[in-house]
C-alpha positions as CSV (number, residue, x, y, z in Angstrom):
1,M,-19.1,210.8,160.5
2,A,-20.3,209.5,157.1
3,R,-18.0,211.9,155.3
4,Q,-15.0,210.8,157.4
5,V,-15.6,207.2,156.5
6,K,-16.0,208.1,152.8
7,R,-12.6,209.9,152.9
8,G,-11.0,206.9,154.5
9,R,-12.5,204.6,151.9
10,S,-11.3,206.8,149.1
11,S,-7.7,206.7,150.5
12,K,-7.9,202.9,150.7
13,K,-9.1,202.6,147.1
14,N,-6.2,204.9,146.0
15,R,-3.8,202.5,147.7
16,R,-5.4,199.6,145.9
17,R,-4.8,201.4,142.6
18,K,-1.1,201.5,143.5
19,H,-1.2,197.8,144.1
20,W,-2.8,197.5,140.7
21,L,0.3,198.6,138.8
22,W,2.3,196.1,140.8
23,G,-0.4,193.5,140.2
24,T,-0.3,193.8,136.5
25,A,3.4,193.7,136.5
26,I,3.4,190.6,138.7
27,V,0.9,188.9,136.4
28,S,3.2,189.6,133.4
29,V,6.3,188.3,135.3
30,A,4.3,185.2,136.4
31,A,3.3,184.5,132.9
32,F,6.9,184.7,131.7
33,L,8.2,182.5,134.5
34,W,5.6,179.9,135.1
35,T,2.8,180.4,132.6
36,H,-0.1,180.7,135.0
37,P,-2.3,183.4,136.5
38,L,-2.0,185.4,139.7
39,I,-3.2,183.7,142.9
40,A,-4.2,186.0,145.9
41,T,-3.8,184.5,149.3
42,G,-3.9,186.2,152.7
43,N,-2.8,189.8,152.8
44,S,-0.5,189.8,149.7
45,L,-0.4,188.8,146.1
46,Q,1.5,185.5,145.7
47,V,2.3,183.3,142.8
48,A,2.0,179.5,143.2
49,A,5.2,177.6,143.3
50,K,6.5,176.3,140.0
51,N,5.6,172.7,140.9
52,Q,2.1,173.6,141.9
53,T,0.9,175.4,138.8
54,H,-2.7,176.7,138.8
55,Q,-4.3,176.8,135.4
56,L,-7.5,178.6,134.6
57,H,-10.1,176.3,133.0
58,V,-12.7,178.0,130.9
59,N,-16.0,176.1,131.3
60,R,-18.6,177.8,129.2
61,Q,-19.9,175.1,126.9
62,G,-20.6,177.3,123.9
63,M,-22.3,180.1,125.9
64,E,-22.4,183.6,124.4
65,A,-20.2,186.1,126.1
66,H,-23.2,188.1,127.4
67,D,-24.7,185.0,128.9
68,W,-21.7,183.8,130.9
69,A,-20.8,187.4,131.9
70,A,-24.4,187.8,133.2
71,E,-24.2,184.4,135.0
72,E,-20.9,185.3,136.7
73,S,-22.3,188.7,137.8
74,H,-25.4,187.0,139.3
75,F,-23.3,184.4,141.0
76,L,-21.2,187.1,142.7
77,S,-24.2,189.1,143.6
78,Q,-25.9,186.1,145.2
79,T,-22.7,185.3,147.1
80,M,-22.2,188.8,148.4
81,S,-25.9,189.2,149.3
82,A,-25.6,186.2,151.6
83,T,-22.9,188.0,153.7
84,G,-25.1,191.1,154.2
85,A,-22.3,193.3,153.0
86,E,-22.9,196.3,150.8
87,P,-20.9,196.1,147.5
88,D,-18.7,199.2,147.0
89,E,-16.9,198.3,143.8
90,Y,-15.9,195.5,141.5
91,L,-12.7,194.4,139.8
92,L,-11.9,192.4,136.7
93,N,-8.5,190.9,136.0
94,S,-7.6,189.2,132.8
95,W,-4.3,187.4,131.9
96,D,-3.3,185.8,128.6
97,S,-0.1,184.5,127.0
98,L,-0.4,185.8,123.5
99,N,2.6,184.0,121.9
100,H,6.1,182.8,122.5
101,Q,7.8,185.6,120.5
102,F,9.8,188.7,121.5
103,L,7.7,191.2,119.5
104,S,8.9,194.6,118.4
105,E,7.9,197.6,120.3
106,N,5.6,198.7,117.4
107,E,3.9,195.3,117.4
108,D,3.2,195.6,121.1
109,L,1.9,199.1,120.6
110,S,-0.4,197.7,117.8
111,I,-1.9,195.1,120.2
112,A,-2.5,197.7,122.8
113,R,-4.2,200.1,120.3
114,E,-6.4,197.3,119.0
115,M,-7.5,196.4,122.5
116,V,-8.4,200.1,123.1
117,Q,-10.4,200.1,119.9
118,E,-12.2,196.8,120.6
119,M,-13.0,197.7,124.2
120,K,-14.2,201.1,123.1
121,L,-12.0,202.7,125.8
122,R,-12.1,206.5,126.4
123,R,-9.5,209.0,127.4
124,A,-6.8,206.4,126.7
125,K,-3.2,207.4,127.8
126,L,-0.5,205.2,126.4
127,Y,3.0,204.8,127.9
128,H,5.8,202.6,126.6
129,T,9.4,201.8,127.1
130,A,11.9,199.3,125.6
131,T,15.1,197.7,126.6
132,S,17.2,195.0,124.9
133,V,15.3,192.3,126.8
134,E,11.8,193.7,127.4
135,H,9.2,195.8,125.6
136,Y,6.5,197.3,127.9
137,V,3.3,199.1,127.0
138,L,0.8,200.5,129.5
139,V,-2.6,202.0,128.7
140,D,-4.6,203.9,131.3
141,A,-8.2,204.5,130.2
142,L,-11.9,204.4,131.0
143,S,-14.4,201.8,129.8
144,P,-17.9,202.7,128.4
145,T,-19.3,202.1,131.9
146,G,-16.8,204.4,133.5
147,S,-14.5,201.7,134.9
148,R,-10.8,202.6,135.2
149,V,-8.9,200.3,132.9
150,E,-5.1,199.5,133.0
151,L,-3.9,197.4,130.2
152,V,-0.3,196.0,129.9
153,V,1.4,194.4,127.0
154,T,4.8,193.0,127.7
155,S,7.3,191.1,125.5
156,F,10.3,189.4,126.9
157,A,13.4,188.3,125.1
158,P,14.9,184.8,125.6
159,T,17.1,184.9,128.7
160,T,19.1,182.8,131.1
161,S,19.2,185.4,133.9
162,V,15.9,184.8,135.5
163,E,16.1,184.1,139.2
164,G,15.1,180.5,140.1
165,T,16.4,179.0,136.9
166,T,19.4,176.8,136.8
167,A,22.6,178.1,135.2
168,G,22.5,177.9,131.5
169,E,18.7,177.2,131.3
170,L,17.1,179.2,128.5
171,V,13.7,180.8,129.2
172,D,11.7,181.2,126.0
173,S,10.6,184.6,124.7
174,S,7.0,185.5,125.4
175,T,4.4,188.2,125.0
176,V,1.7,188.5,127.6
177,L,-1.4,190.7,128.1
178,A,-2.8,191.7,131.5
179,V,-5.9,193.8,131.9
180,T,-7.4,195.1,135.1
181,E,-10.7,197.1,135.5
182,E,-12.0,198.8,138.6
183,H,-15.5,200.3,139.0
184,Q,-16.5,202.5,141.9
185,G,-20.1,201.5,142.9
186,Y,-21.8,198.4,141.7
187,T,-24.6,197.3,139.4
188,S,-25.0,193.9,137.9
189,Q,-25.5,195.5,134.5
190,A,-22.2,197.4,134.6
191,L,-20.2,194.4,135.6
192,T,-21.8,192.2,132.9
193,A,-21.2,194.9,130.3
194,D,-17.5,195.3,131.3
195,E,-16.8,191.6,131.3
196,E,-18.6,191.0,128.0
197,Q,-16.7,193.9,126.3
198,L,-13.4,192.6,127.7
199,A,-14.0,189.0,126.6
200,A,-15.1,190.1,123.1
201,A,-12.0,192.2,122.7
202,L,-9.7,189.3,123.8
203,L,-11.4,187.0,121.3
204,Q,-11.0,189.5,118.5
205,I,-7.2,189.6,118.9
206,G,-7.0,185.8,119.1
207,A,-6.6,185.6,122.9
208,K,-8.4,183.2,125.2
209,P,-10.4,185.1,127.8
210,Q,-9.2,184.1,131.3
211,I,-11.0,186.6,133.5
212,S,-11.3,186.7,137.3
213,S,-14.1,189.0,138.6
214,C,-14.5,190.2,142.2
215,L,-17.0,192.2,144.3
216,I,-15.7,194.3,147.2
217,G,-18.0,195.4,150.0
218,H,-18.1,196.1,153.7
219,L,-20.0,195.4,156.9
220,D,-20.3,198.0,159.6
221,A,-19.3,195.5,162.2
222,K,-16.3,193.6,163.6
223,M,-16.1,190.1,162.1
224,V,-13.1,188.0,163.2
225,G,-12.4,184.4,164.1
226,V,-15.4,182.1,164.3
227,Q,-17.8,184.9,163.2
228,A,-15.8,185.6,160.0
229,N,-15.5,181.9,159.3
230,Q,-19.3,181.4,159.7
231,L,-19.9,184.4,157.4
232,A,-17.7,183.0,154.6
233,E,-19.3,179.6,155.0
234,R,-22.7,181.1,154.8
235,A,-21.8,182.8,151.5
236,L,-20.6,179.5,150.0
237,H,-23.7,177.7,151.2
238,A,-25.9,180.3,149.5
239,V,-24.6,179.2,146.1
240,D,-24.3,175.5,146.9
241,A,-20.5,175.7,147.0
242,K,-18.4,173.2,149.0
243,S,-15.3,174.4,150.9
244,V,-12.0,173.3,149.4
245,Q,-9.3,175.4,151.2
246,T,-9.4,177.7,154.2
247,F,-6.9,180.3,155.3
248,Q,-7.3,182.1,158.7
249,S,-5.1,184.5,160.7
250,G,-6.0,187.0,163.4
251,L,-8.0,189.5,161.3
252,E,-8.4,187.6,158.0
253,T,-10.4,184.6,156.8
254,S,-10.4,183.2,153.3
255,I,-12.3,180.2,152.1
256,S,-12.1,178.8,148.5
257,G,-14.7,176.5,147.2
258,Y,-16.4,175.0,144.3
259,A,-20.0,175.5,143.1
260,P,-21.6,173.3,140.5
261,R,-22.0,176.2,138.0
262,N,-20.9,176.7,134.4
263,L,-18.0,179.0,135.5
264,T,-14.3,179.4,134.9
265,Y,-12.4,177.4,137.6
266,I,-8.8,176.6,138.6
267,V,-7.5,173.3,139.9
268,S,-5.5,173.4,143.1
269,R,-4.0,170.2,144.5
270,G,-6.3,168.2,142.3
271,Q,-9.5,170.0,143.4
272,P,-11.5,172.5,141.3
273,I,-12.1,176.0,142.7
274,N,-14.4,178.6,141.2
275,L,-15.2,180.8,144.3
276,Q,-13.2,182.6,147.0
277,V,-14.7,184.5,149.9
278,A,-12.5,186.7,152.0
279,V,-13.3,188.6,155.3
280,H,-10.9,191.1,156.7
281,Y,-11.5,193.4,159.7
282,D,-10.1,196.9,159.2
283,G,-9.0,198.3,162.6
284,Y,-8.5,201.8,161.1
285,Q,-12.0,202.0,159.5
286,H,-13.6,199.9,162.3
287,D,-15.5,197.8,159.8
288,T,-15.1,194.6,157.9
289,N,-14.1,194.2,154.3
290,V,-15.8,191.4,152.4
291,L,-14.6,190.2,149.0
292,V,-16.1,187.5,146.8
293,G,-14.3,186.4,143.6
294,T,-14.7,183.9,140.8
295,P,-12.7,181.8,140.2
296,I,-10.4,183.6,142.8
297,I,-9.7,187.0,144.3
298,T,-6.9,188.8,142.5
299,T,-6.4,191.8,144.7
300,T,-5.1,192.5,148.2
301,Y,-7.5,192.6,151.1
């Protein structure tokens, strides 16, 4: 039975990897259209409406990269532990608008190669394509801890053909960088090392680290409705977080909150958020997925 469950989980993770490629692309498009990071809600990746922009606020007060990476890792571990779920993997997602220029393909390649060098990535495979309005570079590699890394550099030319803009409205050129990392298994040391390395690389190229981190685990039980809501609330309470927003459907529960910690946060409808807990019952695996993310979850669940 254990082997059957493991095969099922592997398939689920492979499907998540396919979402990754779309996720990084969506992040890039979101940066181009609305200049804000990806917001994950319910069972799909969504981008906040243009008039409800969510900005990441980096709140580290002069802390060294290792210190705040370690603090975020401990924060997530403490939150996940309160749910009783076993962490299976972790994800990192970073987004940054590098400039408002339509860089050449070679310039985008140079940025990608510098990130590979600064992050000390291994087995890097680089793919790139170019059109008259977009230059796209994708790197698929491994981090020093063994995490799978997908790095995307995209430059957009000025255009008036973007859906949602008024006729004749000019959208500025832009170059954006999106990085996602996935690590099978979990240790606090590995998560801290990956986030520290990513942040240092971003700072080295002149970018502002805007990183969301997420633990993904499971419970061998069915948790829906009131039980799922109580589980999420218990996780928030464990880190002194207050509930800010709640989403609930038949099999899914998501609660966003704010904990008085020195963490990156977003502001939604005037309220800060630096923690999201999601609970989703999987009828195929007959267990419950539990995700905790700071400041938000940036993957499907």
